FIKOL-52619 format. One record per residue (C-alpha): chain; x negated, y, z. Coordinates in steps of 0.5 Angstrom, whole numbers, padded with zeros to 4 digits. Layout:
N
chain/X/Y/Z
A/X/Y/Z
...
***
This chain:
912
chain/X/Y/Z
A/0089/0049/0021
A/0093/0047/0016
A/0090/0044/0009
A/0093/0048/0003
A/0093/0045/-0004
A/0088/0048/-0009
A/0090/0050/-0016
A/0085/0045/-0019
A/0086/0038/-0022
A/0082/0032/-0020
A/0078/0027/-0024
A/0077/0020/-0022
A/0074/0014/-0026
A/0070/0007/-0025
A/0069/0001/-0030
A/0077/-0001/-0029
A/0080/0006/-0032
A/0080/0014/-0031
A/0086/0018/-0027
A/0087/0025/-0027
A/0091/0028/-0022
A/0094/0035/-0024
A/0096/0041/-0019
A/0103/0038/-0019
A/0100/0032/-0014
A/0102/0027/-0020
A/0096/0022/-0022
A/0096/0018/-0029
A/0091/0014/-0033
A/0088/0017/-0039
A/0082/0016/-0044
A/0075/0018/-0044
A/0076/0023/-0050
A/0082/0026/-0046
A/0078/0026/-0040
A/0072/0029/-0043
A/0076/0035/-0046
A/0080/0036/-0039
A/0074/0037/-0036
A/0070/0041/-0041
A/0076/0046/-0041
A/0078/0047/-0034
A/0074/0045/-0027
A/0076/0039/-0024
A/0075/0036/-0017
A/0071/0030/-0017
A/0066/0026/-0013
A/0058/0025/-0015
A/0058/0029/-0022
A/0052/0025/-0025
A/0055/0018/-0024
A/0062/0020/-0027
A/0059/0023/-0033
A/0055/0016/-0034
A/0062/0012/-0034
A/0065/0018/-0039
A/0059/0018/-0044
A/0059/0025/-0042
A/0052/0027/-0038
A/0052/0034/-0038
A/0059/0033/-0034
A/0060/0039/-0029
A/0065/0041/-0024
A/0067/0042/-0017
A/0063/0036/-0014
A/0066/0034/-0007
A/0058/0032/-0005
A/0056/0039/-0006
A/0061/0042/-0002
A/0060/0037/0004
A/0052/0038/0003
A/0054/0046/0005
A/0059/0045/0010
A/0055/0039/0014
A/0048/0040/0012
A/0044/0035/0015
A/0050/0030/0016
A/0051/0024/0012
A/0057/0021/0008
A/0058/0015/0004
A/0059/0018/-0002
A/0064/0013/-0004
A/0072/0015/-0004
A/0073/0011/0002
A/0067/0013/0005
A/0070/0020/0004
A/0076/0018/0007
A/0073/0015/0013
A/0069/0021/0014
A/0075/0026/0014
A/0080/0022/0018
A/0084/0021/0011
A/0088/0015/0010
A/0085/0011/0004
A/0090/0010/-0002
A/0092/0003/-0003
A/0092/0004/-0011
A/0085/0006/-0015
A/0090/0011/-0019
A/0091/0015/-0012
A/0084/0016/-0012
A/0084/0023/-0015
A/0090/0025/-0011
A/0085/0023/-0005
A/0080/0028/-0008
A/0084/0034/-0008
A/0087/0033/0000
A/0079/0032/0001
A/0077/0039/-0002
A/0083/0042/0002
A/0081/0039/0008
A/0074/0041/0008
A/0075/0048/0006
A/0080/0049/0012
A/0074/0047/0016
A/0071/0054/0015
A/0075/0057/0019
A/0075/0052/0024
A/0073/0055/0031
A/0069/0049/0033
A/0064/0049/0026
A/0058/0048/0028
A/0054/0049/0022
A/0057/0057/0021
A/0050/0060/0022
A/0048/0062/0015
A/0053/0060/0012
A/0056/0067/0009
A/0050/0069/0006
A/0048/0062/0003
A/0055/0063/0000
A/0054/0070/-0003
A/0047/0067/-0006
A/0051/0062/-0009
A/0056/0066/-0012
A/0051/0070/-0016
A/0048/0063/-0019
A/0056/0061/-0020
A/0056/0055/-0016
A/0063/0053/-0018
A/0065/0052/-0011
A/0062/0059/-0009
A/0069/0063/-0010
A/0073/0058/-0005
A/0068/0058/0000
A/0068/0066/0000
A/0075/0067/0001
A/0074/0062/0007
A/0068/0066/0010
A/0068/0072/0014
A/0062/0077/0014
A/0059/0076/0021
A/0059/0083/0025
A/0051/0082/0026
A/0046/0080/0021
A/0045/0073/0021
A/0039/0069/0023
A/0036/0066/0015
A/0033/0060/0015
A/0026/0063/0016
A/0026/0067/0022
A/0031/0061/0025
A/0026/0055/0025
A/0022/0055/0032
A/0015/0055/0032
A/0010/0050/0034
A/0005/0052/0040
A/-0002/0050/0040
A/-0003/0045/0047
A/-0010/0043/0050
A/-0012/0036/0047
A/-0010/0030/0051
A/-0014/0026/0055
A/-0017/0019/0054
A/-0012/0014/0056
A/-0014/0010/0062
A/-0016/0003/0062
A/-0010/-0001/0066
A/-0008/-0008/0065
A/-0001/-0009/0064
A/0003/-0013/0069
A/0008/-0019/0065
A/0013/-0018/0071
A/0013/-0011/0069
A/0014/-0012/0062
A/0020/-0017/0062
A/0023/-0012/0067
A/0022/-0006/0061
A/0024/-0011/0056
A/0031/-0013/0060
A/0032/-0005/0062
A/0032/-0004/0054
A/0036/-0009/0051
A/0041/-0007/0057
A/0046/-0011/0062
A/0050/-0017/0059
A/0045/-0018/0053
A/0043/-0025/0051
A/0038/-0028/0054
A/0032/-0030/0049
A/0027/-0033/0051
A/0024/-0032/0045
A/0024/-0025/0045
A/0020/-0025/0052
A/0015/-0030/0050
A/0013/-0025/0044
A/0014/-0019/0049
A/0009/-0022/0053
A/0004/-0024/0048
A/0004/-0017/0045
A/0003/-0014/0053
A/-0005/-0017/0051
A/-0006/-0012/0046
A/-0006/-0007/0051
A/-0011/-0010/0056
A/-0018/-0006/0056
A/-0023/-0008/0050
A/-0029/-0012/0052
A/-0034/-0010/0046
A/-0034/-0004/0041
A/-0032/-0006/0035
A/-0027/-0012/0037
A/-0020/-0010/0039
A/-0016/-0014/0042
A/-0012/-0016/0036
A/-0006/-0020/0036
A/-0003/-0024/0029
A/0005/-0026/0031
A/0010/-0028/0026
A/0017/-0027/0030
A/0023/-0030/0026
A/0029/-0027/0024
A/0034/-0025/0029
A/0028/-0025/0036
A/0029/-0018/0037
A/0021/-0017/0036
A/0022/-0009/0035
A/0025/-0008/0043
A/0020/-0014/0044
A/0014/-0010/0042
A/0017/-0003/0044
A/0018/-0005/0052
A/0010/-0007/0053
A/0008/-0001/0049
A/0012/0005/0053
A/0010/0001/0059
A/0003/0002/0057
A/0004/0010/0055
A/0008/0011/0061
A/0002/0008/0065
A/-0004/0010/0061
A/-0002/0016/0058
A/-0004/0014/0051
A/-0001/0014/0045
A/0002/0008/0041
A/0003/0008/0034
A/0007/0004/0031
A/0007/0003/0023
A/0012/0000/0018
A/0012/0000/0011
A/0019/0001/0009
A/0024/0007/0011
A/0029/0003/0013
A/0025/0000/0018
A/0023/0008/0020
A/0030/0009/0021
A/0031/0003/0026
A/0025/0005/0031
A/0027/0012/0031
A/0035/0009/0033
A/0031/0004/0038
A/0027/0008/0041
A/0032/0013/0044
A/0033/0007/0049
A/0027/0009/0052
A/0028/0016/0052
A/0036/0017/0052
A/0035/0025/0054
A/0035/0028/0047
A/0030/0033/0049
A/0025/0028/0053
A/0026/0023/0046
A/0024/0029/0041
A/0018/0030/0046
A/0016/0023/0046
A/0018/0020/0040
A/0015/0023/0033
A/0016/0020/0026
A/0010/0021/0022
A/0010/0021/0014
A/0005/0023/0009
A/0006/0030/0007
A/0009/0030/0001
A/0015/0027/0004
A/0016/0034/0008
A/0019/0040/0005
A/0014/0045/0004
A/0017/0052/0006
A/0013/0057/0002
A/0015/0053/-0004
A/0023/0053/-0002
A/0021/0061/-0001
A/0018/0062/-0008
A/0025/0057/-0010
A/0030/0062/-0007
A/0026/0068/-0010
A/0027/0066/-0017
A/0023/0061/-0018
A/0028/0056/-0020
A/0034/0058/-0024
A/0040/0055/-0026
A/0042/0048/-0022
A/0035/0047/-0019
A/0037/0055/-0016
A/0043/0052/-0013
A/0040/0046/-0010
A/0035/0050/-0007
A/0040/0054/-0003
A/0043/0048/-0001
A/0037/0045/0002
A/0036/0051/0005
A/0042/0050/0009
A/0040/0043/0010
A/0033/0045/0013
A/0036/0050/0018
A/0039/0044/0021
A/0034/0039/0019
A/0031/0035/0025
A/0024/0034/0022
A/0025/0037/0015
A/0023/0030/0012
A/0026/0030/0005
A/0025/0023/0003
A/0028/0018/0008
A/0030/0023/0013
A/0037/0026/0015
A/0037/0029/0008
A/0042/0025/0004
A/0040/0021/0000
A/0045/0023/-0005
A/0044/0031/-0005
A/0038/0031/-0010
A/0040/0026/-0015
A/0047/0030/-0016
A/0042/0035/-0019
A/0038/0030/-0023
A/0032/0031/-0020
A/0032/0039/-0022
A/0026/0042/-0018
A/0026/0037/-0012
A/0019/0035/-0013
A/0017/0043/-0014
A/0020/0043/-0006
A/0015/0039/-0003
A/0007/0039/-0003
A/0006/0033/-0008
A/-0001/0036/-0010
A/-0005/0038/-0004
A/-0003/0046/-0006
A/-0003/0047/0002
A/-0006/0053/0004
A/-0005/0052/0011
A/-0006/0058/0015
A/-0005/0062/0009
A/0002/0061/0009
A/0007/0066/0012
A/0011/0060/0014
A/0005/0056/0017
A/0007/0057/0025
A/0014/0054/0023
A/0011/0048/0018
A/0015/0042/0019
A/0008/0038/0017
A/0005/0042/0022
A/0010/0041/0028
A/0010/0033/0027
A/0002/0033/0027
A/0002/0037/0033
A/0007/0034/0037
A/0004/0026/0034
A/-0002/0029/0039
A/0002/0030/0045
A/0008/0023/0043
A/0008/0017/0047
A/0010/0013/0041
A/0008/0015/0033
A/0013/0012/0028
A/0008/0012/0022
A/0007/0008/0016
A/0002/0003/0013
A/-0001/0008/0008
A/-0001/0014/0013
A/-0005/0011/0018
A/-0010/0008/0012
A/-0011/0015/0009
A/-0012/0018/0016
A/-0018/0014/0018
A/-0021/0014/0010
A/-0021/0021/0010
A/-0022/0022/0017
A/-0017/0027/0019
A/-0015/0028/0027
A/-0021/0025/0029
A/-0019/0027/0036
A/-0012/0024/0037
A/-0015/0018/0032
A/-0010/0012/0035
A/-0013/0007/0039
A/-0007/0002/0040
A/-0004/0000/0033
A/0003/-0004/0032
A/0003/-0006/0024
A/0010/-0008/0023
A/0012/-0011/0016
A/0005/-0014/0016
A/0006/-0019/0010
A/0006/-0012/0006
A/-0001/-0010/0010
A/-0006/-0013/0004
A/-0001/-0009/-0002
A/-0002/-0002/0002
A/-0009/-0003/0003
A/-0010/-0005/-0005
A/-0006/0002/-0006
A/-0010/0006/-0001
A/-0017/0004/-0003
A/-0017/0003/-0010
A/-0020/0008/-0015
A/-0017/0011/-0021
A/-0020/0015/-0027
A/-0014/0017/-0031
A/-0012/0023/-0035
A/-0006/0025/-0030
A/-0012/0024/-0024
A/-0017/0029/-0028
A/-0012/0034/-0030
A/-0010/0035/-0023
A/-0017/0036/-0020
A/-0018/0041/-0026
A/-0011/0045/-0024
A/-0013/0045/-0017
A/-0020/0048/-0018
A/-0018/0053/-0024
A/-0011/0054/-0022
A/-0006/0056/-0027
A/-0008/0057/-0034
A/-0001/0057/-0038
A/0005/0062/-0038
A/0009/0058/-0032
A/0004/0060/-0027
A/0009/0058/-0021
A/0005/0059/-0014
A/-0001/0054/-0016
A/-0007/0058/-0014
A/-0014/0056/-0016
A/-0020/0055/-0011
A/-0022/0063/-0013
A/-0016/0065/-0010
A/-0015/0061/-0004
A/-0022/0062/-0002
A/-0023/0070/-0004
A/-0025/0072/0003
A/-0030/0067/0004
A/-0033/0069/-0004
A/-0033/0076/-0001
A/-0037/0075/0005
A/-0042/0069/0003
A/-0045/0070/-0004
A/-0047/0063/-0004
A/-0040/0060/-0003
A/-0038/0065/-0007
A/-0043/0062/-0013
A/-0041/0055/-0011
A/-0034/0056/-0013
A/-0036/0060/-0019
A/-0040/0054/-0021
A/-0034/0049/-0019
A/-0029/0053/-0024
A/-0034/0053/-0029
A/-0035/0045/-0029
A/-0028/0043/-0028
A/-0027/0046/-0035
A/-0030/0039/-0037
A/-0024/0036/-0035
A/-0017/0034/-0039
A/-0013/0040/-0040
A/-0006/0040/-0042
A/-0004/0037/-0048
A/-0009/0032/-0047
A/-0005/0025/-0049
A/-0003/0029/-0056
A/-0010/0029/-0058
A/-0012/0023/-0056
A/-0006/0020/-0060
A/-0009/0025/-0066
A/-0016/0022/-0065
A/-0019/0029/-0063
A/-0021/0029/-0056
A/-0023/0036/-0053
A/-0029/0035/-0047
A/-0033/0029/-0045
A/-0027/0026/-0040
A/-0023/0027/-0046
A/-0028/0023/-0050
A/-0029/0018/-0045
A/-0022/0017/-0045
A/-0021/0016/-0052
A/-0026/0011/-0052
A/-0022/0007/-0047
A/-0016/0008/-0051
A/-0019/0005/-0057
A/-0022/-0001/-0053
A/-0016/-0003/-0050
A/-0012/-0003/-0056
A/-0017/-0007/-0060
A/-0018/-0012/-0054
A/-0010/-0013/-0052
A/-0008/-0020/-0053
A/-0001/-0019/-0049
A/0003/-0018/-0055
A/0005/-0012/-0051
A/0003/-0007/-0056
A/0010/-0007/-0060
A/0014/-0009/-0054
A/0012/-0002/-0051
A/0010/-0004/-0045
A/0003/-0002/-0041
A/-0003/-0005/-0043
A/-0009/-0007/-0040
A/-0017/-0011/-0041
A/-0023/-0013/-0038
A/-0028/-0008/-0037
A/-0034/-0012/-0040
A/-0038/-0013/-0047
A/-0039/-0005/-0047
A/-0042/-0003/-0053
A/-0045/0004/-0055
A/-0040/0008/-0056
A/-0037/0007/-0050
A/-0044/0007/-0046
A/-0045/0014/-0049
A/-0038/0017/-0047
A/-0039/0014/-0040
A/-0046/0018/-0039
A/-0044/0024/-0042
A/-0037/0024/-0037
A/-0041/0022/-0031
A/-0046/0028/-0032
A/-0040/0033/-0032
A/-0037/0030/-0026
A/-0043/0030/-0022
A/-0043/0037/-0025
A/-0037/0039/-0021
A/-0039/0034/-0014
A/-0045/0038/-0013
A/-0042/0045/-0013
A/-0035/0042/-0008
A/-0041/0039/-0004
A/-0045/0046/-0003
A/-0038/0049/-0002
A/-0036/0044/0004
A/-0043/0045/0007
A/-0042/0053/0007
A/-0035/0053/0010
A/-0038/0048/0015
A/-0043/0053/0016
A/-0038/0059/0017
A/-0034/0055/0022
A/-0040/0054/0026
A/-0042/0062/0025
A/-0036/0064/0027
A/-0036/0072/0023
A/-0032/0077/0026
A/-0026/0077/0021
A/-0025/0069/0022
A/-0019/0069/0027
A/-0015/0064/0029
A/-0011/0064/0022
A/-0017/0064/0017
A/-0021/0059/0021
A/-0015/0054/0020
A/-0015/0056/0013
A/-0022/0054/0013
A/-0021/0047/0016
A/-0015/0046/0011
A/-0020/0048/0005
A/-0025/0044/0008
A/-0020/0037/0009
A/-0018/0038/0002
A/-0025/0039/-0001
A/-0027/0032/0002
A/-0020/0029/-0001
A/-0023/0032/-0008
A/-0030/0030/-0007
A/-0029/0023/-0005
A/-0024/0022/-0011
A/-0030/0024/-0016
A/-0035/0020/-0011
A/-0030/0014/-0013
A/-0031/0016/-0020
A/-0038/0017/-0021
A/-0039/0010/-0017
A/-0034/0007/-0022
A/-0038/0010/-0028
A/-0045/0007/-0025
A/-0042/0000/-0026
A/-0040/0000/-0033
A/-0045/-0003/-0038
A/-0049/-0007/-0032
A/-0048/-0013/-0028
A/-0041/-0014/-0025
A/-0040/-0012/-0017
A/-0037/-0019/-0014
A/-0033/-0014/-0009
A/-0029/-0010/-0014
A/-0025/-0012/-0020
A/-0025/-0007/-0026
A/-0021/-0005/-0032
A/-0018/-0001/-0037
A/-0011/0001/-0038
A/-0006/0004/-0042
A/0001/0006/-0038
A/0007/0006/-0042
A/0014/0007/-0041
A/0019/0005/-0047
A/0013/0005/-0052
A/0011/0013/-0049
A/0004/0013/-0047
A/0004/0018/-0040
A/-0003/0015/-0037
A/-0009/0012/-0039
A/-0016/0010/-0035
A/-0021/0006/-0032
A/-0019/0003/-0025
A/-0022/0000/-0019
A/-0020/-0005/-0014
A/-0022/-0008/-0008
A/-0022/-0016/-0009
A/-0021/-0016/-0002
A/-0018/-0009/0000
A/-0017/-0012/0008
A/-0025/-0010/0008
A/-0024/-0003/0008
A/-0018/-0004/0013
A/-0023/-0008/0017
A/-0028/-0003/0018
A/-0024/0004/0018
A/-0018/0002/0022
A/-0018/-0005/0025
A/-0026/-0005/0029
A/-0025/0003/0031
A/-0018/0000/0035
A/-0018/-0002/0042
A/-0012/-0006/0041
A/-0008/-0008/0035
A/-0002/-0013/0033
A/0000/-0014/0026
A/0007/-0017/0026
A/0012/-0020/0022
A/0017/-0025/0020
A/0014/-0028/0015
A/0007/-0026/0016
A/0004/-0033/0015
A/0007/-0032/0007
A/0010/-0039/0007
A/0003/-0042/0008
A/-0001/-0043/0015
A/-0005/-0039/0019
A/-0011/-0039/0015
A/-0006/-0035/0010
A/-0005/-0030/0016
A/-0012/-0028/0017
A/-0014/-0027/0010
A/-0008/-0022/0008
A/-0009/-0019/0015
A/-0017/-0018/0015
A/-0017/-0022/0021
A/-0023/-0027/0018
A/-0028/-0020/0017
A/-0028/-0020/0025
A/-0033/-0023/0029
A/-0029/-0025/0035
A/-0023/-0030/0034
A/-0016/-0027/0034
A/-0010/-0029/0038
A/-0004/-0032/0035
A/0003/-0032/0037
A/0009/-0035/0033
A/0016/-0036/0035
A/0022/-0039/0031
A/0028/-0036/0029
A/0034/-0037/0034
A/0039/-0038/0027
A/0042/-0045/0026
A/0039/-0045/0019
A/0042/-0053/0017
A/0049/-0050/0019
A/0049/-0042/0017
A/0046/-0042/0010
A/0044/-0047/0004
A/0039/-0046/-0002
A/0042/-0048/-0009
A/0039/-0050/-0015
A/0043/-0048/-0021
A/0040/-0054/-0027
A/0044/-0051/-0033
A/0043/-0044/-0034
A/0037/-0044/-0040
A/0031/-0040/-0039
A/0032/-0033/-0044
A/0039/-0034/-0045
A/0042/-0027/-0043
A/0049/-0029/-0045
A/0048/-0035/-0040
A/0045/-0031/-0035
A/0049/-0025/-0034
A/0056/-0031/-0035
A/0053/-0034/-0029
A/0052/-0028/-0024
A/0059/-0026/-0026
A/0062/-0032/-0024
A/0058/-0033/-0018
A/0060/-0026/-0016
A/0067/-0028/-0017
A/0067/-0034/-0013
A/0064/-0031/-0007
A/0069/-0025/-0008
A/0063/-0020/-0008
A/0058/-0019/-0002
A/0053/-0021/-0007
A/0046/-0019/-0008
A/0042/-0020/-0014
A/0035/-0020/-0015
A/0031/-0019/-0022
A/0023/-0020/-0023
A/0024/-0015/-0029
A/0028/-0009/-0031
A/0031/-0010/-0037
A/0034/-0016/-0035
A/0037/-0013/-0030
A/0040/-0008/-0034
A/0042/-0012/-0040
A/0046/-0017/-0035
A/0050/-0010/-0031
A/0051/-0008/-0038
A/0054/-0014/-0040
A/0058/-0016/-0033
A/0060/-0009/-0030
A/0067/-0008/-0033
A/0069/-0015/-0032
A/0068/-0015/-0025
A/0072/-0008/-0024
A/0077/-0011/-0027
A/0077/-0017/-0022
A/0077/-0011/-0017
A/0069/-0013/-0015
A/0065/-0007/-0015
A/0058/-0008/-0018
A/0052/-0003/-0017
A/0045/-0003/-0020
A/0038/0000/-0018
A/0035/0003/-0025
A/0042/0004/-0027
A/0047/0008/-0023
A/0044/0015/-0022
A/0044/0014/-0014
A/0037/0013/-0010
A/0036/0006/-0007
A/0037/0008/0000
A/0044/0010/-0001
A/0046/0004/-0006
A/0044/0000/0000
A/0049/0004/0004
A/0054/0004/0000
A/0054/-0004/-0001
A/0053/-0005/0007
A/0060/-0001/0007
A/0064/-0004/0003
A/0065/-0013/0003
A/0067/-0014/-0004
A/0061/-0010/-0007
A/0055/-0013/-0010
A/0049/-0010/-0012
A/0043/-0011/-0017
A/0036/-0010/-0016
A/0029/-0011/-0016
A/0022/-0011/-0011
A/0025/-0006/-0007
A/0031/-0010/-0005
A/0028/-0016/-0003
A/0025/-0013/0002
A/0027/-0010/0008
A/0034/-0009/0007
A/0038/-0010/0013
A/0046/-0012/0011
A/0049/-0017/0017
A/0055/-0019/0017
A/0060/-0020/0011
A/0058/-0015/0006
A/0052/-0019/0004
A/0054/-0027/0004
A/0050/-0029/-0002
A/0043/-0028/-0005
A/0042/-0029/-0013
A/0035/-0029/-0016
A/0035/-0030/-0023
A/0028/-0033/-0023
A/0022/-0036/-0020
A/0019/-0030/-0018
A/0012/-0031/-0021
A/0006/-0027/-0020
A/0005/-0022/-0026
A/-0001/-0025/-0029
A/-0005/-0019/-0030
A/-0013/-0018/-0030
A/-0013/-0016/-0022
A/-0009/-0022/-0021
A/-0012/-0027/-0024
A/-0019/-0025/-0021
A/-0016/-0026/-0013
A/-0013/-0033/-0016
A/-0020/-0034/-0018
A/-0022/-0033/-0011
A/-0016/-0035/-0007
A/-0015/-0042/-0009
A/-0012/-0043/-0017
A/-0005/-0045/-0016
A/-0005/-0045/-0009
A/-0005/-0038/-0009
A/0000/-0036/-0013
A/0004/-0041/-0009
A/0003/-0037/-0002
A/0005/-0031/-0006
A/0012/-0034/-0009
A/0013/-0038/-0002
A/0013/-0031/0001
A/0017/-0027/-0003
A/0022/-0032/-0004
A/0022/-0033/0005
A/0023/-0025/0005
A/0029/-0026/-0001
A/0032/-0031/0003
A/0031/-0027/0010
A/0036/-0022/0007
A/0042/-0027/0008
A/0042/-0029/0016
A/0041/-0023/0020
A/0045/-0025/0026
A/0048/-0031/0030
A/0054/-0031/0027
A/0052/-0030/0019
A/0053/-0035/0013
A/0051/-0035/0006
A/0048/-0038/0000
A/0042/-0037/-0003
A/0042/-0039/-0011
A/0036/-0040/-0015
A/0038/-0039/-0023
A/0032/-0044/-0025
A/0032/-0051/-0026
A/0025/-0051/-0026
A/0024/-0049/-0019
A/0019/-0053/-0016
A/0020/-0057/-0010
A/0013/-0056/-0008
A/0016/-0049/-0006
A/0021/-0052/-0002
A/0017/-0050/0005
A/0019/-0043/0004
A/0025/-0044/0007
A/0026/-0045/0014
A/0026/-0052/0017
A/0032/-0055/0016
A/0035/-0051/0011
A/0040/-0056/0006
A/0036/-0054/-0001
A/0041/-0057/-0007
A/0039/-0058/-0014
A/0047/-0058/-0017
A/0050/-0055/-0024
A/0053/-0048/-0024
A/0061/-0051/-0024
A/0058/-0055/-0018
A/0055/-0048/-0014
A/0061/-0045/-0016
A/0066/-0050/-0013
A/0061/-0050/-0007
A/0061/-0043/-0006
A/0069/-0042/-0007
A/0070/-0048/-0002
A/0065/-0045/0003
A/0069/-0038/0003
A/0075/-0041/0004
A/0073/-0044/0010
A/0070/-0037/0012
A/0077/-0035/0011
A/0081/-0040/0015
A/0076/-0039/0021
A/0078/-0031/0021
A/0073/-0028/0017
A/0076/-0026/0012
A/0073/-0021/0006
A/0079/-0018/0004
A/0079/-0010/0004
A/0082/-0005/0000
A/0079/-0004/-0007
A/0077/0003/-0004
A/0069/0002/-0006
A/0070/0001/-0013
A/0065/0006/-0015
A/0061/0011/-0011
A/0063/0016/-0015
***
C-alpha cells in the first residue's frame, strides 16, 4: 500500500546539530531556540522524545514519537531506537547525510501508518479498541491511527479474554536414577552444535565433565559438585546444555540453569531452541523464571486502565496492554517488552504495573488463572529446563517455596557472581523504608491516594469472619503495626521529632552516624556509615523499646499463620479451590514478613552485647546527591556462602558452578571459598579449560603512564583521543558515576563533530540493555558505563575493539569490605577482587576467533602483581598516551588493510 506523506514536520537533533524537515520535504539546520519554539507550537515527528528533549535542554518536550507508534503497531517486537535501526527495520534507505534524518522520520511515519491497512498485519486484533481509548487520552498519534483502522464487524477480544489460562497438572514424578554415557553426551553435543561446526576439544572435555554431576548421589547432603572454569570461546553454554538435556530426557527430571545477568538468560533462551526446534515443544520444555517483580501484574494493569493512571502514565498502560496481548511470557524486565518503551514515559507508572510490594491476592484475583507469574511457576513444574537467576533460586530455597518441585540438579552459570548474589539475599536491613512497607502491608492505605493496596483485614476478611481467633490476630497485628514508621518519617527524623518506638530508634541511628562519621563524606553528599559498636545508653534504650514493638507485631502474625495452616488442613465448606489458593498465598506472604521481623529482632538482640563472628553489623544513611532517602541498621554474613551451602547446595543431588573467571584471578582456593565448596564435608570435582583464543596476537594491554590521577580535563582528553584513534568501538568503564558524567559532558560534542557517537549509562535516558543493543549495532559508536557493563556484555566483532578503564577497580573501602579483608588475608584479598574485575573487563574484547582489540588502563600506578589477571602470554606494555594513540592507530590501519574496515554510515550518531 502506498505511503502518503503526513502533514507534520519532523525534527532530529544530535550533539553535532539540529535539523527540521517541513511538510514540503526540505530539510534545514536550525538553532536550539527555534527548535524549542517549533515543537512547542506544532506537533513534530521525532524519535525518542526524552532524549531529544535532553539534547535541546527542553525536558517537557512531546510530539509524535515514532517509537510509541511502533510499539502500538508491532507490540512485543524490538527495534534498535536509532535512525539507522528504524531505517533497517522498515526497509528504508539510510540517508548519507545527517541533515536528511528528519526526512527519514516523515517517510517512516507514513510507512508505519500504511501498514495498519495491510492485510498481513499480524497484530490487528485489539488495535481498534485500544486506539479508541488512546484517542480519549489525547495520544498524539491517535487521530492518524484512527483514520487507518476500520471498526471490526464483531467485538474484539480484549486482553483479559484473549490470554490463555493455565491448567493444574499432576505433580511430576521423581526423576529416575541414571548414569549418563559419555558417548551419548558427546553425540548430543554434536547434534546441538550442528553439522560442519568447528571441532572444539575443550568443549567436549567440558561436556564430559559436566555429565558427572547428573550421576546418582551417594550420600545425603553430599551432592555431586563440580567447579568448572571454562575460558571465553569454549562454548560452555552448549557444553552444559548437552548433558543437561540428555539427563532430563532419560531421567524425566528438570535441570535448573541459574544466571546472574538478563543478557545470559536471553542467550540461553535462544540456545535451547536448538534442543527443541518445534515451537510448541519448546514452550513446554523450556521455561524462563524470574522474581515476581519482573512480570506484569494483570490486576494492576486493569486498575491502571480503569482510571488508576492519568496523563502520560495512562497512555503507557494502554501500550503495555497492547504488548501483553502478544507477549510470550509477560516479562517486563528483560523479556520481549522493548526496554526503551518505559523510558519514553520517564518511568511514569512502570513500577506500579508489577508486584514489587508483595501485594498479590493470588486466587482472590479475577485474573489468577491467566496470571503470567502463575503460568511461569506452573510451567516450570513440568519443564525439562528452567532458566532462572541466582536470586530466585536462593529466595525459593530460603523461604521454602515450591518444595514439591525443588530443583535437584542445578547449574550456576556466571558463578563468579554467586558470592555477591548470596550477600544480597541473606542480608538483614532494618531501615525506615523496609519498616514502612511492612506497616502498609499490614494496615493498608492510610492516605487519600489509596490505590489498590489493601491491608490484612481486607485480604483475609473471609478468614476473620469464620475464625474468631484469626480475626483477633489480624486486629492485634494491625494495632501493633502502628508502632512502625509512617508517611513523613524522614522529615520528622531530620527535625528531631520521631514518632513511635521504631522512628525513635532510627533517630538514634542517624545521630550516631553523623557523630562518628570520619569519611569526610558528610558535606560531599555521599552515603554515610559507621560500625555498630560501643553503643551507649540512649541507643540501648531505643533498641529495647523498638524490639518490644516488633515482637508485639511478630506474635500475632505467627498466630495468624498458624490459624491459616489449621484452616487449610480442616478444609471448611467455604474453602473451595480459589479460597485455598488465596490462603496458601497469604501464608507465603506471612512467612516472608515473619522471617524479616525475626531477622530484625535477632539483629537488635546483638546490640550492646558481644559481637557475633559470623556477621558484620553497621549503621548507615543512604543519600543521593546530598538528599537522605533511607537509614537504618545492616547485618551481612561475613561469609554468605554458608547459608547458600545449607539451603541450596546440600539438598541438591548434582550441582555445577561455572564461569570464565571462576578462580577470580587466584587459584582453586579462591573458587572454593567464593562458591561455598569449603563448607562441604567431601571434596568437589574441579575442571579447567583455557580459552582457545590467541591472546598474544589478538589483544594487547596498555598501561598509560602520563594521565594524572584527579585531573578531569586530562582524563576526558585521554578518552576523547583514544576513541578517535580507534574510530569508535570503545567501551569506557568507570568506577564512579560522577567521573563518568564529567567525562561525557566534556567530550560528547567533540565526538559528534568527529562522527563518532557516544552514549553513556546514567546520562542518556535509555535503559542499559538498549544502550548495549545500540552499541552492538554500530561499529563507530562508543559507550561509557560502570559495573553493569563490565560483566555480561557480549559484543563480538568490530563494534567493540577497545576497552578503556579510568583507574584500577579498587574495592570500595566500606565497613563490610574491611571486615572481609581482615578475615581473607588483607592485601591478597583485595588483589583477588581486583584481578577478577580486570579479567571480566578484559573478557569483553575478544569474543570470537577473529576479534582483535586493546585494553587500556589510564593509571600509572597499576601494580605489576595484577598482571596475572590477564590471559597468559597477553602483551602488557607501559607507555605514554601519545605512544598508546600511535599503537591503536597503527593497529586500526592494519585492520583496515586486512579487510576489516570499520567505516560505516553516520546513521547511529544518536539513539533518538
